[in-house]
C-alpha positions, -999 to 999 in steps of 0.1 A, spaced: 541 -139 -164 512 -144 -188 476 -146 -176 445 -158 -194 418 -132 -194 382 -143 -186 350 -125 -195 318 -124 -174 309 -159 -185 342 -174 -176 354 -178 -212 390 -171 -220 391 -141 -243 428 -131 -243 462 -133 -228 480 -104 -210 512 -99 -191 510 -95 -154 514 -60 -140 509 -41 -108 504 -6 -121 475 1 -98 493 -11 -66 488 6 -33 523 0 -20 531 -25 7 497 -43 6 499 -81 0 471 -75 -25 481 -63 -60 461 -48 -89 469 -39 -124 451 -27 -155 458 -31 -192 439 -32 -225 434 -59 -251 438 -52 -288 400 -56 -291 397 -25 -270 384 -42 -238 399 -32 -205 414 -59 -182 418 -57 -144 445 -80 -129 441 -90 -93 466 -110 -72 472 -119 -36 507 -133 -45 493 -168 -47 463 -166 -70 462 -144 -101 431 -133 -120 426 -113 -152 391 -103 -163 375 -79 -186 357 -48 -173 336 -20 -187 352 13 -197 335 30 -167 348 3 -143 383 7 -157 382 45 -151 369 39 -115 397 15 -108 423 40 -119 408 67 -97 404 44 -67 441 36 -70 451 72 -72 468 66 -105 452 94 -126 486 98 -144 477 65 -163 451 85 -182 479 103 -200 491 69 -214 477 65 -249 464 30 -239 440 46 -214 435 81 -228 400 75 -241 389 70 -204 393 108 -199 358 112 -213 345 101 -179 359 132 -162 330 153 -175 306 130 -156 322 135 -122 304 157 -98 326 185 -85 322 209 -55 309 245 -60 
């Protein structure tokens, strides 16, 4: 399935294929992430009825990957540049 990508102003800025690579398992809510050729990251949200694709900042894309527990996506060349945010994470002593 193809989805139109919207920016913060509601303008269509791209087309992406639907994916659920940030899914949490059996939840009825689904989330995916991808990247446009322009370099912008896109989050995909779906409840099985409504589908949304929208651009997000690099930092928000990184946060979405961590929140989903999908750190292995950072090894994918499409998302590898997000590893730069690791240095900004606070760690315990």
